[in-house]
N, C-alpha and C positions, 0 to 999 in steps of 0.2 A: 677240386674236391672229388674223392672217390669213396666207394662204400666202406673202405677200411679207415678212412679219415673223414667223418662226416662234418667236422668243423662246427662252429657255432656253439650255442649253449646246450646243456643237457636238459632234456624235458623231464617234467614230473608227471607221472601217469597213475591213474587208478585203473587197475586191471579188473575187468568184469568177465562173466562167463563166455561171452561170444565176441566181445569187443573191449576196447579200452577207451578211457576218457582222459584227454589231455588237461591236466590241472595247471601246469606251467608250460607255456610254449617252448619248444626247443627242437633241435634237429635229430637227437638221438637219445637213447637210454643205455645204460651199461648192463652187460650180462652179469647176473648175480653170481655165476660160477667162475667165468673166465676174466671178468672185468673189461672185456672188449666192448667197444662202442657198437651199438646196433642202430642203424638208421631207422627211423620210425616206419618208413615204407617197407622195411624188411622184417619187422617184428611180427613173428608168427607163433612164438612159444612163450607162455608165461604161466604163473601160478596165481590163481585168485586168492587162495588161502594164505600164501606167503607174500603176496603183492610184490612179485619180482619177475623180471623178464629174463629170457635165455636166448643165446645166439642161435641155437638149433636143437634138434631132438636129442643129440648126445648130451648136451649140457642139461636139458630138462630131465632126462632119465637119470643122470648123475645126481642131481638135486633130489629127485624123487627117492632114489635109493638111500640118500643120506637122511632124509626126513621120514620116510615111510617104510623103507626096506625091512627094518627089523620087525615091523608090525604086519607086513604082508605075508 
């Protein structure tokens, strides 16, 4: 198993302001932008409002621009 292939089941998560709560145990979540698996120990970027996780800052910024860019 490596960070690009976390294996095991996908987790179900509730994203909070400073942390997340695991609702269904698993090894990873999928990036809402790229679809890539993100091991839970590497999950650092997410949207509380959209309840979705992102691989990194580039994906988070891309989603922000898609959802808020026109209003910013």
